[in-house]
C-alpha positions as CSV (number, residue, x, y, z in Angstrom):
1,X,6.5,-46.4,-31.3
2,X,6.5,-44.1,-28.4
3,X,8.8,-44.2,-25.9
4,X,7.8,-45.4,-22.1
5,X,10.2,-42.3,-20.8
6,X,12.8,-39.6,-22.1
7,X,15.9,-38.5,-20.6
8,X,18.2,-36.1,-22.3
9,X,21.4,-34.6,-20.9
10,X,22.0,-36.7,-18.0
11,X,25.2,-36.3,-16.5
12,X,26.9,-37.2,-13.4
13,X,30.6,-36.3,-11.8
14,X,31.7,-38.4,-8.6
15,X,34.7,-37.8,-7.0
16,X,35.6,-35.0,-9.4
17,X,35.1,-38.0,-12.7
18,X,32.6,-38.0,-15.3
19,X,31.2,-40.6,-14.7
20,X,29.0,-40.3,-18.1
21,X,27.0,-37.6,-20.2
22,X,24.5,-38.9,-22.4
23,X,22.8,-36.9,-24.7
24,X,19.1,-38.6,-24.7
25,X,18.0,-42.4,-23.5
26,X,14.2,-43.2,-24.6
27,X,12.9,-46.4,-22.9
28,X,10.3,-48.4,-25.3
29,X,7.4,-49.2,-24.3
30,X,6.6,-53.1,-23.4
31,X,10.1,-54.4,-24.3
32,X,13.3,-55.6,-23.3
33,X,16.7,-53.8,-23.6
34,X,19.7,-55.3,-22.6
35,X,22.4,-53.0,-21.3
36,X,26.3,-53.5,-21.0
37,X,29.8,-51.9,-19.9
38,X,32.4,-52.5,-17.9
39,X,32.3,-52.7,-14.5
40,X,32.6,-49.1,-13.4
41,X,31.3,-47.9,-16.5
42,X,28.1,-46.3,-15.0
43,X,25.6,-48.8,-15.2
44,X,24.1,-49.1,-11.8
45,X,24.1,-45.4,-11.7
46,X,22.7,-44.8,-14.4
47,X,19.9,-47.4,-13.2
48,X,19.7,-45.5,-9.9
49,X,19.1,-42.2,-11.6
50,X,16.7,-43.6,-14.2
51,X,14.5,-45.0,-11.0
52,X,14.6,-41.4,-8.5
53,X,17.0,-42.7,-6.1
54,X,20.3,-40.9,-7.2
55,X,20.3,-37.2,-8.2
56,X,22.3,-36.4,-11.1
57,X,24.6,-33.2,-11.9
58,X,22.1,-32.5,-15.1
59,X,18.8,-34.1,-16.7
60,X,15.7,-33.6,-18.4
61,X,12.4,-36.4,-17.9
62,X,9.8,-36.2,-20.7
63,X,7.1,-38.9,-19.0
64,X,3.2,-39.4,-19.4
65,X,3.0,-36.1,-21.7
66,X,5.2,-33.9,-19.1
67,X,8.7,-32.5,-19.6
68,X,10.2,-32.2,-16.2
69,X,13.5,-31.9,-14.2
70,X,14.1,-34.8,-12.2
71,X,13.0,-33.7,-8.8
72,X,10.3,-32.6,-10.3
73,X,9.9,-36.1,-12.2
74,X,11.1,-37.8,-8.9
75,X,7.2,-38.6,-7.6
76,X,6.4,-39.9,-10.9
77,X,9.3,-42.2,-11.6
78,X,9.5,-43.6,-8.3
79,X,5.9,-44.6,-8.0
80,X,6.2,-46.3,-12.0
81,X,9.9,-47.6,-11.9
82,X,11.3,-50.1,-9.7
83,X,15.1,-51.2,-9.4
84,X,16.2,-54.0,-8.3
85,X,19.9,-54.7,-7.3
86,X,21.9,-57.9,-7.9
87,X,21.4,-59.1,-4.5
88,X,17.7,-57.9,-3.3
89,X,17.1,-57.1,0.2
90,X,14.9,-59.0,1.6
91,X,13.3,-58.7,5.2
92,X,13.6,-61.2,8.0
93,X,9.9,-62.5,7.7
94,X,8.6,-65.3,5.5
95,X,7.8,-65.0,1.4
96,X,4.8,-64.2,1.9
97,X,5.2,-61.3,4.0
98,X,8.1,-59.7,1.8
99,X,6.1,-60.3,-1.3
100,X,3.1,-58.2,0.3
101,X,5.0,-55.2,1.7
102,X,4.9,-52.7,-0.7
103,X,0.8,-53.5,-1.0
104,X,0.6,-52.4,2.7
105,X,2.4,-49.3,2.4
106,X,0.4,-48.3,-0.5
107,X,-2.7,-48.7,1.9
108,X,-4.4,-51.8,0.6
109,X,-7.1,-53.6,2.4
110,X,-6.3,-57.3,4.0
111,X,-8.7,-58.8,1.8
112,X,-7.1,-57.5,-1.5
113,X,-3.3,-58.1,-0.6
114,X,-4.2,-61.4,0.4
115,X,-5.9,-62.3,-2.9
116,X,-2.9,-60.7,-5.2
117,X,-0.3,-62.1,-2.6
118,X,-1.5,-65.8,-3.5
119,X,-1.9,-65.0,-7.3
120,X,1.8,-63.6,-7.3
121,X,3.0,-67.0,-5.4
122,X,1.1,-68.8,-8.1
123,X,2.3,-67.1,-11.1
124,X,6.1,-67.2,-9.5
125,X,5.8,-70.8,-8.6
126,X,6.7,-70.2,-4.8
127,X,3.7,-71.4,-3.2
128,X,5.5,-74.1,-1.9
129,X,7.8,-71.8,-0.4
130,X,5.2,-69.5,0.6
131,X,5.6,-69.8,4.7
132,X,9.4,-70.3,4.6
133,X,11.7,-67.3,5.7
134,X,13.4,-65.3,3.4
135,X,16.6,-65.7,5.3
136,X,16.6,-69.6,4.5
137,X,16.1,-69.1,0.6
138,X,18.7,-70.0,-2.0
139,X,20.1,-66.7,-4.0
140,X,17.5,-67.8,-7.1
141,X,15.0,-68.3,-4.6
142,X,15.6,-64.9,-3.4
143,X,15.4,-63.4,-6.9
144,X,12.2,-64.6,-7.8
145,X,10.9,-63.3,-4.9
146,X,12.4,-59.4,-5.2
147,X,11.0,-60.4,-8.7
148,X,7.4,-61.1,-7.7
149,X,7.6,-58.4,-4.8
150,X,8.2,-55.7,-7.8
151,X,5.9,-57.1,-10.4
152,X,2.6,-57.0,-8.0
153,X,2.8,-53.0,-7.8
154,X,2.0,-53.2,-11.0
155,X,5.4,-51.5,-12.7
156,X,5.7,-50.1,-16.0
157,X,9.6,-50.4,-16.0
158,X,11.7,-52.8,-14.1
159,X,15.4,-52.0,-13.9
160,X,17.0,-55.3,-13.4
161,X,21.0,-55.3,-12.2
162,X,23.0,-58.5,-12.7
163,X,19.2,-60.5,-12.3
164,X,21.1,-63.7,-12.6
165,X,25.0,-63.4,-11.3
166,X,25.9,-66.1,-8.9
167,X,23.3,-68.9,-9.6
168,X,23.8,-72.0,-10.9
169,X,22.0,-73.1,-14.5
170,X,18.6,-73.9,-13.2
171,X,17.9,-71.1,-11.2
172,X,19.1,-68.6,-13.9
173,X,16.3,-70.7,-16.4
174,X,13.9,-70.3,-13.6
175,X,14.2,-66.6,-13.4
176,X,14.8,-66.5,-16.9
177,X,11.0,-68.3,-17.2
178,X,9.8,-65.0,-15.0
179,X,11.5,-62.6,-16.8
180,X,9.8,-63.5,-19.9
181,X,6.5,-63.7,-18.3
182,X,7.1,-60.2,-17.8
183,X,7.8,-59.2,-20.9
184,X,4.5,-60.9,-21.9
185,X,2.6,-58.5,-19.8
186,X,3.7,-55.8,-21.1
187,X,6.1,-54.6,-18.8
188,X,9.1,-52.4,-20.2
189,X,12.0,-54.6,-18.9
190,X,16.1,-52.9,-18.8
191,X,18.7,-55.6,-17.5
192,X,21.8,-55.3,-17.1
193,X,24.3,-58.2,-17.2
194,X,28.0,-58.9,-17.4
195,X,26.2,-62.7,-18.9
196,X,24.6,-61.5,-21.9
197,X,24.1,-65.5,-22.9
198,X,21.7,-66.1,-20.5
199,X,20.0,-62.9,-20.9
200,X,20.3,-61.7,-24.9
201,X,16.9,-63.7,-25.8
202,X,15.0,-61.8,-23.7
203,X,17.0,-58.5,-25.3
204,X,14.9,-56.6,-28.1
205,X,17.8,-53.9,-28.6
206,X,21.2,-54.1,-26.4
207,X,22.7,-51.1,-24.8
208,X,26.1,-50.9,-24.6
209,X,27.7,-47.7,-21.9
210,X,31.4,-47.3,-22.4
211,X,33.6,-44.0,-21.5
212,X,30.7,-41.6,-20.7
213,X,28.9,-42.7,-23.7
214,X,25.5,-44.5,-24.5
215,X,25.9,-46.5,-27.6
216,X,23.1,-48.3,-29.5
217,X,24.2,-52.1,-30.7
218,X,22.9,-54.5,-33.0
219,X,23.7,-57.7,-33.7
220,X,24.2,-58.8,-37.9
221,X,22.1,-61.7,-38.7
222,X,25.2,-63.1,-41.1
223,X,27.9,-62.7,-38.7
224,X,26.4,-62.4,-35.4
225,X,29.3,-59.3,-34.8
226,X,28.0,-56.4,-32.7
227,X,27.7,-53.2,-34.6
228,X,27.8,-49.6,-33.4
229,X,24.5,-48.1,-34.8
230,X,25.1,-44.5,-33.0
231,X,25.9,-42.7,-30.1
232,X,25.6,-40.2,-27.8
233,X,28.4,-38.3,-28.1
234,X,30.3,-37.1,-25.0
235,X,30.5,-33.3,-23.6
236,X,33.6,-31.3,-23.4
């Protein structure tokens, strides 16, 4: 299966420190990838680079048959890739208005927006919260609104940074259900998480970012231990 998007020679230095230098990163299409790593390993930084939000020192992108620099690819990836922080920002407005925001910015007509938002609310089981202020929502409800707001824009890839952090069990289950629905719809997903037990059942593969290298991991079906398959060597 061809990857959705490929990045090569990704490197970034902050405050004089090399955060990572990755030879190649290929995002599988229509699959879920779990990304783990210690705090400070660069997971959020990597996601922001992939989403066109943070310029790396170097990288090349292959997307939709085109070979591009990061700057050349930025308009393409910002259109098709959405990054969600673990504490999603919502406007001081109703749930409906928050979900509709991106559609208004894209210039869709009001009738189309209304129809899509009503369908999205039902999809996420949020119809009963349609007119509630986003500021009054719980953490789990905010995350579901943010996921719904992202989905309505028809992204090809979602980059989710700790999507179940600081949630109770019920909220994690509700968020996990939406993630399953997104995957079933064919949206590629990458999840950065320290709570691997809450999302690993969704993952088709497991990557680890450690000491500036991206390692591909696999669980043994017998021992359930993690085995290194290959590692992108850090450049000197």
